[in-house]
Backbone as CSV, one residue per row, in Angstrom:
resi,resn,N_x,N_y,N_z,CA_x,CA_y,CA_z,C_x,C_y,C_z
1,MET,143.112,-122.963,-54.669,142.482,-123.390,-53.460,141.519,-122.293,-53.023
2,SER,140.354,-122.681,-52.530,139.400,-121.726,-51.984,138.721,-122.355,-50.772
3,GLY,138.087,-121.535,-49.996,137.418,-122.049,-48.805,136.313,-121.113,-48.359
4,ILE,135.481,-121.634,-47.506,134.398,-120.854,-46.933,134.551,-120.911,-45.419
5,GLY,134.597,-119.757,-44.774,134.703,-119.716,-43.320,133.388,-120.107,-42.670
6,LYS,133.454,-120.918,-41.660,132.259,-121.335,-40.918,132.392,-120.878,-39.482
7,PHE,131.312,-120.426,-38.896,131.298,-120.003,-37.505,129.952,-120.398,-36.905
8,PRO,129.900,-120.589,-35.589,128.635,-120.974,-34.953,127.581,-119.870,-35.046
9,PHE,126.348,-120.259,-35.247,125.201,-119.365,-35.194,124.206,-119.987,-34.239
10,VAL,124.142,-119.444,-33.022,123.307,-120.013,-31.964,122.158,-119.064,-31.668
11,ASN,120.986,-119.635,-31.439,119.798,-118.847,-31.168,119.079,-119.411,-29.948
12,LEU,118.501,-118.538,-29.143,117.702,-118.924,-27.987,116.253,-119.024,-28.427
13,ASN,115.498,-119.974,-27.860,114.128,-120.198,-28.323,113.127,-119.150,-27.829
14,MET,113.583,-118.133,-27.114,112.701,-117.043,-26.712,113.473,-115.736,-26.716
15,GLU,112.766,-114.654,-26.957,113.410,-113.343,-27.034,113.716,-112.777,-25.657
16,LYS,112.842,-113.072,-24.685,112.995,-112.513,-23.352,112.606,-113.561,-22.315
17,LEU,113.346,-113.637,-21.245,113.056,-114.539,-20.136,112.499,-113.693,-18.999
18,ASP,111.194,-113.752,-18.784,110.527,-112.861,-17.834,109.931,-113.666,-16.682
19,PHE,110.371,-113.373,-15.483,109.827,-114.023,-14.294,108.778,-113.149,-13.617
20,GLU,108.417,-112.053,-14.268,107.439,-111.106,-13.750,107.794,-110.719,-12.321
21,GLN,106.824,-110.684,-11.419,107.104,-110.309,-10.033,107.052,-111.552,-9.153
22,LEU,108.124,-111.757,-8.402,108.174,-112.869,-7.461,108.242,-112.314,-6.045
23,THR,107.484,-112.914,-5.144,107.544,-112.540,-3.740,108.882,-112.978,-3.168
24,VAL,109.426,-112.195,-2.255,110.700,-112.532,-1.617,110.602,-113.925,-1.011
25,GLY,111.601,-114.743,-1.280,111.633,-116.110,-0.760,110.996,-117.138,-1.680
26,LYS,110.292,-116.703,-2.700,109.654,-117.616,-3.658,110.579,-117.831,-4.845
27,SER,110.330,-118.885,-5.574,111.138,-119.157,-6.764,110.239,-119.609,-7.909
28,ASP,110.782,-119.562,-9.078,110.090,-119.984,-10.290,111.149,-120.566,-11.208
29,SER,110.750,-121.389,-12.130,111.739,-121.943,-13.056,111.238,-121.814,-14.490
30,LYS,112.185,-121.685,-15.386,111.908,-121.582,-16.824,112.901,-122.476,-17.552
31,THR,112.489,-123.007,-18.668,113.368,-123.821,-19.501,113.605,-123.082,-20.812
32,VAL,114.862,-123.001,-21.198,115.207,-122.381,-22.475,115.973,-123.393,-23.320
33,GLU,115.953,-123.190,-24.613,116.660,-124.083,-25.530,117.570,-123.260,-26.429
34,LEU,118.811,-123.664,-26.504,119.764,-123.078,-27.441,119.819,-123.979,-28.666
35,ARG,119.787,-123.390,-29.836,119.872,-124.166,-31.079,121.020,-123.637,-31.920
36,ASN,121.801,-124.555,-32.450,122.941,-124.229,-33.294,122.546,-124.448,-34.757
37,TYR,122.392,-123.361,-35.493,121.973,-123.453,-36.892,123.148,-123.579,-37.856
38,SER,124.347,-123.635,-37.346,125.523,-123.675,-38.218,125.976,-125.104,-38.503
39,GLN,127.029,-125.209,-39.295,127.590,-126.512,-39.666,128.820,-126.858,-38.840
40,VAL,129.069,-126.083,-37.789,130.188,-126.358,-36.884,129.665,-126.376,-35.452
41,LYS,130.371,-127.077,-34.568,129.936,-127.139,-33.178,130.044,-125.758,-32.527
42,ALA,129.207,-125.532,-31.521,129.182,-124.234,-30.837,129.329,-124.448,-29.329
43,GLN,130.346,-123.848,-28.748,130.512,-123.895,-27.296,129.754,-122.720,-26.694
44,TRP,129.130,-122.928,-25.522,128.426,-121.847,-24.852,128.716,-121.888,-23.355
45,VAL,128.650,-120.698,-22.744,128.878,-120.544,-21.305,127.963,-119.439,-20.790
46,VAL,127.332,-119.663,-19.634,126.558,-118.624,-18.961,127.300,-118.283,-17.682
47,THR,127.559,-117.000,-17.488,128.262,-116.536,-16.302,127.285,-115.780,-15.411
48,GLN,127.202,-116.169,-14.160,126.318,-115.483,-13.226,126.960,-114.201,-12.715
49,ILE,126.142,-113.199,-12.501,126.605,-111.938,-11.932,126.123,-111.882,-10.493
50,ASN,127.035,-111.728,-9.571,126.702,-111.616,-8.162,126.980,-110.170,-7.769
51,ASP,125.939,-109.349,-7.791,126.157,-107.920,-7.638,126.318,-107.416,-6.208
52,ASP,125.858,-108.163,-5.220,126.009,-107.668,-3.851,126.816,-108.605,-2.956
53,GLY,127.223,-109.739,-3.490,128.036,-110.667,-2.716,127.257,-111.481,-1.705
54,LYS,125.938,-111.325,-1.638,125.138,-112.023,-0.631,124.338,-113.187,-1.201
55,ASP,123.677,-112.974,-2.316,122.884,-114.057,-2.892,122.948,-114.011,-4.409
56,LEU,122.598,-115.109,-5.006,122.594,-115.208,-6.471,121.169,-115.035,-6.973
57,SER,121.012,-114.317,-8.044,119.681,-114.059,-8.562,119.089,-115.251,-9.324
58,PHE,119.943,-116.155,-9.796,119.429,-117.337,-10.486,120.423,-118.485,-10.351
59,GLU,119.916,-119.686,-10.584,120.794,-120.850,-10.629,120.474,-121.644,-11.878
60,LEU,121.456,-122.355,-12.360,121.338,-123.090,-13.614,121.569,-124.568,-13.385
61,SER,120.836,-125.385,-14.110,121.106,-126.816,-14.046,122.338,-127.154,-14.877
62,LYS,122.628,-126.323,-15.867,123.805,-126.505,-16.699,124.302,-125.124,-17.120
63,SER,125.579,-124.847,-16.945,126.066,-123.502,-17.240,127.028,-123.438,-18.430
64,SER,127.320,-124.573,-19.034,128.169,-124.573,-20.227,127.947,-125.861,-20.999
65,GLY,128.381,-125.845,-22.237,128.239,-127.052,-23.045,128.687,-126.827,-24.476
66,VAL,128.471,-127.844,-25.270,128.778,-127.806,-26.698,127.527,-128.279,-27.436
67,ILE,127.101,-127.509,-28.429,125.955,-127.883,-29.242,126.479,-128.359,-30.584
68,PRO,126.130,-129.570,-30.993,126.618,-130.071,-32.285,125.980,-129.304,-33.448
69,PRO,126.571,-129.398,-34.625,125.981,-128.734,-35.796,124.523,-129.158,-35.999
70,GLY,123.643,-128.174,-36.145,122.221,-128.462,-36.353,121.490,-128.954,-35.118
71,GLY,122.158,-128.965,-33.976,121.564,-129.516,-32.769,121.066,-128.476,-31.796
72,SER,120.522,-128.994,-30.684,120.061,-128.115,-29.618,120.337,-128.751,-28.270
């Protein structure tokens, strides 16, 4: 008996997410795509960091999910 181990290989469609300089009170939005290049499903989660307890630096339309093999 033999086997090959499979694990998720997920890639983001950009190297850096840059909002440049935003004026206080203004907002901007960016869209990113995660792609799963492996042959197994890939679970993902984004956790927000709230460093001062007062406001959040970003919000997400979706913060977790499962990407099927070869999908995005």
